[in-house]
N, C-alpha and C positions, 0 to 999 in steps of 0.2 A: 385737199382734193376731195376726200370723205364728206366733211359737211357740204360743199358744193355739190356732189352727187346727191347727196339724202334731199337737199334743198331742189333740186331738179325733179326730183320724181314724184315730190309732194308736190310742185306746180303743174307740172304734165297730167298728174291725175285730177286736178281742180280745175285742167283745161279742158278733160275729158266731159262734162254734163251740158341763150349768146355771148473826147477822151484821150485816146489812143494809148494803148496799154502792148509795150514789145516785147515780145520774148524772142531774144535772140537766138535760143535755141531751145530744144525740148526741153520743156521744166523737169527734174528728176522728182522720183515719187516723194509724195508729200509737200512739194514746194507749190507756192501761188504765184501770180503776177499780181501786183496793184493795179487800179484804174487810174486813167488820165483821162483829160478833155480832147476830142477831136470833132472834125468835122462831119456832116452826117451821113451815113453810110447808103440811105433809103431815104426817095423821093415820093411823097403819095402825088398819085395822079390819077386816081378814081375812086367813085365809091358805091358799090351798087346798092339798092335798096330791096331788101328781101320779103316778101311776102308772107304773113303771119301774126302770130303772137309774138313782142319785143321784152329783152331783157332778162331770153333764158339764156342757160347753159349751150356752147357750141363748143366740137369735137374735133376729130380728124379730118384733114382734106385730103384729097388726090387727085391727080391729072389723068385724064383721058385724052392722050394726044391725040388719035387719030380723028379725033370730032373738035378736037382743042376745048373741052368740055373741062372745068373747074366741078368738082366733087364734094359738096360740103356737108359734115354730118351735125344739124341742130339738135342736140343731141335732148335740152330741156322739151323741146316742142315734138318732137318724135317726126321730124320730116329730113328727107336728103335732099337738099337743093343742087339743080344741075342749072351751070350757068356758061353761057360762051364767051370764050376768053378774047376773043375778036370784038365782039359788041361789045363786053361786058353787061348783058343783060343775063336775065333768068328764062330759061328754058321751060324749067321744069321743078314742079315741087312736090317731091312722090310723098305720099303719109304712107302710115303705116310699118313704122319702125321706130317702138317706143323705146327710147333711150337711147338711141343710136350714135355709139362711137368710133370703133372702126370703121375704113371703107378703103377697099382694096378691088384693083378693076382690074377683069380679066380682056385683053384685048379680043383674042380670037372668037370670044362668045358673045363679046360686045353686054358682058355682064358686069357688075359691081354687089361683092360681097359685105354686107353688112352687119357688124356686131351690135345686137340691140339688148341691151344688159336690162332693160326693164321687164324683158320676159324671159331672157337668159336664152335667146335663140339669135342664130346666123340667118341674115336675111337674105334672098337670093333676089336681086334686080334686074330686068331686063330694061336695058336702055333702048331698044326698040320700041317695048311699048310704054314703057316709063313707068312701069307698077313693079311691085312684087310679087314674088311668082312661085315662091317656096319660102317656109320657113323650116330651119334646124334648129331641133332642141340640144342644148349644149351644157356645161358645166358654168360656175354661176361668176355673174360679172365678163361676158366678152370683150374685150377690149382694141387693142393693136392688133394688125395683120397684116399678111404678108403673103406674095403670092411665089411660088418657085415655077417658072412657067413651064422646064423642060420635063418638070414631072406631075402637071397638069394639077397642083394640089395649093390650097389657101389654108395657112396656117394662122390661128386665131390665139391670141391669149386668152385664155380665159381665169383671169388675173386672182378675183378670190378663191376660184374653184381650185386656184395653183396647179394650172392644167394649159394643154395645148391642144386644140382641136385642129386635125387635119379632114381638111373637104376634100375630095377627088371632086373635081368640078366636070370632070364627063358624066360623071351618076348624080350630082351632087348628093351625096351621102356622107357623114361622117366616118373615115374607116379606119381611125386610129385615135386615143386619147393618151396624150403623153402626161404624166403625171411628176409633179416635183414635190421637194419639203418646202418651196418658196411660194409666194406671190409673183405672177408672170408678168415680166413689162411687156414692151416694144420687141416684136420680131423683125427680121430683115432676112432677104435672100441675098447673098452673093455670088452671083456668077460665073467668075473666076473659079473660086474653090466647087462652086455646086453645094454650097452648106447652108442650112436655115441658121439663124442664131437668135436665141432669145434672151433678154434681161431676168434674173431669180432677183428681183430687186430685195427683198428681205435677206438673203445671205450676200449681197455683193459680189453675184458671181457672174459668169456670160457663159453659157451652153451652147454647145454647138451639137447640132442634131444631122443625119444623112439622112436627107428625103428620098434617097432609092429605098432607103428600107425602114425610116422614122424609128431608127435607134438613136438614142443618146450618147455621145462618142466620147464627149468628156463636158466636165464644167471647171470654169478658168475663174482665181480672183480677180475682183476689177480695182487691185491696189488700195488707195485712200477715197476712193470714192464708194458715195453710200446712197444707198436707194436709189440703184441705175435704173430709173424708169425708161427714157426715151431711148430710141438708138435710131443713128443715120449710118451708112455706110459710103468710105472711100475704094471699094474695092480694085478699083487697077493700081493703088498703092497699098491694099493691104492694111486698113484702116478703120476702126469703126469709132464714131465719137457717141458718147455717150451722157445723156443729161442725167448729173447726181441731184437728185431732189434733197434727198437728207443732208449733202453738204455744202450745194451751189457753186459745185463746181462742173465743167466742161472736161470730161477725161477724152485722151485720146488712147485707146488700145490698138497694140499689133495684134492684126491676126495671124501672122506668121509665127512668131515668139507665145503668143499668148497671153502679153503681159501690157500691162498698163505703164503707157510711157510718158505721158504729158499730162498735167492740170491746169486749167484756165479758171480764172473765179466767171461767173455767171450773175445777173442781177439774181432778186430773191423770188422765189416760187416758179422754177423753171419747168417746162413743160415738154412739150413738141420741140427736135430738132431735126435741123434738114441740111444737106449739102449741096450746093451747087459746084458742079464738076468744072464748068467752064471758067470762072471765078474763082475757084477753089476756095469761098467762102462756106462758113458755119454757123447756119441763122439757130436763136435757141428763142421759143416765145415762152415770155415769162409774165405767169399773170400779176404780176404786182406793179406794172406800169411800164414794161421794156420788151425787146428783141435783143438777145446779146449776141454780137455780132464777131465772128471771127474768122481769122485768115491763114490759108494752109501755104506758107512759103513753100516749102518741100516736106516730105513726107515724116521730117522730124525737127521740123521748128515751126512754129506759131505763133500768134501775136493776136491780141483783142483789139478789136478796132474799136468799139463803141457798143455801150445799152443805148440801143437806139428808141427813145421814148415815146410809148403808144399808152391807150386807155386799158384801164385796169380790166382784168379778168378776160385777158387774150390770152387761151390757152394754147390756140395751133396756129398753124402758118404750113401754106405749102409753096415751091420755088418750082418755076416753070424752067428747065434747062437751054429752053432754047429763047425767049426775050428774056432770063434770067430775072424775071419780073416774082417779089413775095405778095403773096394773097394772104390776109389775117382776118379772120371773122371778130367784129363786134357786138357786143351785147349790151352797153353801156356807152354812152358819152359825156364825160363831167358829169356822172353821176345818173344821167337820164338815160332810162331804157330806150334800146332800140334793136334792131336788128339788122345787120349790115356787113357788106366784104368790103375790106380796103385792101386796095392795089398801090403796090409801092414798085418804081423801077429803082435798079441798084446806082447809086453813085460811084463814082471809079475815080 
C-alpha cells in the first residue's frame, strides 16, 4: 500500500502543470479454511466510464441513499466522483480533494467529508453546490472515516499520525484528536451499542470509543489477525468483520465478548471490506485480482463462497443494501490504464 500511495502522489504532482470453502462452524482461533472452486457469486452488469486521467489509484466508496448517489474517491487524480446509481451515469466530478481516500456521507447536511492525505486535510463537500466549501487541517495521512449520527460527529483515522480526528459537523470544527501508539485503520460506528470502533493495525488491537465523551474505553486483541486495517459491522448480530492485511485472513470479532471467533482465508492484497445485511455476505476487495466473498450462516457460522476474479489493483468496493449491487472502481484493464466503475449484481 505504501508504494502505491507514493506513486499516486508523484503522478498527481505531475498532473498539476484508479471454489466454495465451507466452514460448518466458526473456526477456532488460529484455524483456517482451504479453498475450493465454486460458481460465480457476482455478475457484471454495467461499466461507467469516468472522466479525467486514467490509470490512477482509487480508494473508498460510499452511498448517498436519499439521492441514489455513489460517491467514489479517485485518490491519484484528486477527484470525488458523484454517480447516479439508477442510470449508471456520472453526475459530477468534484476537484480540489488531493489524495482523497476516505469519503463519508452526512445525510442531514447533504455533505460529504473527504480524507485528503496529500494536503493532510479533511474536505467538506456540499452536494447541493457540488463543490468543496471548507478544509480542516488534521494529522498525517487522513484515511478511513465513519459518521456517528446521534452525536453529529465524523471520525477520521489519521493513519500515519496514529490518531483519530473528531469533527463536529454542526460547526465543521475538529473538536478532539484521539492519539494511539499505532497507525489507525478503518473506524466504524455501531448504532446498537452507540460506540465508535477503530482498528489499531500496528498492534493488532480493536479500540472502542464512547462518542458521547470521546474517551477510549478499552482496546482488545484481535487474536490471530495481523494488520487489521479494514472493518465492517453486523451490529444486529454483534459482529465486526476485519480485513487482516498482514496474514490475509477475514476475521470475525464478537463485539460483546471482545474476542475473535473465526478466521477465513482471503485472496492476497486484501483492503476494503463491506457487509451486505440482506444477503448476509461479506465482500473484501483484494488488489491482487479478486473479491473474496463470504457468507454468514448465523453469527457463529461462516463459509467462504469464492475469490471472484477482478482486475488487478482493485482496492475498494461498495455494497448497496437495497439492490445488493456491488460497485468496484478499476484503474486498469488487462494492464491498460482506465478509469471505470464496474457494477455487479449478486448471484444467489
